[in-house]
Structure formats: C-alpha cells, structure tokens
N, C-alpha and C positions, 0 to 999 in steps of 0.2 A: 504493500500500499504506500510506503513512504517513497519508494522509488518512482511510482506513478505520480505521486503528488509533486515530486521534485522535478520529474520529467516534463510535466505540463508547464509549469511556471517558466523553466528554462526556454521552452520553445516559444512561449508567449512574451517572455522578456523583450526580445528583439523588436517585436511588434509594438509593445508599449513604449519602448525607447524612441522608435521612429515617430510614434504619435506625439510623444512628449516634445521631441525636437521640432515637429511641424508646428506645434502650439507655440513654442518659443519663437520660432521664426515668424509666425503669424503676428 
C-alpha cells in the first residue's frame, strides 16, 4: 500500500510543479 501511495504522488508531482510554474508565470 505504501509503495502505491508513494508511486502516485511521484508521478503527479511533475504535473503539479508544471501547474505551479504556469501560475507563477501567469
């Protein structure tokens, strides 16, 4: 269970970082 929980955030982290950067640039 822990592996799955950590695997999902790691894959979604890049997406969130891109969104945060877009908001900062906006």
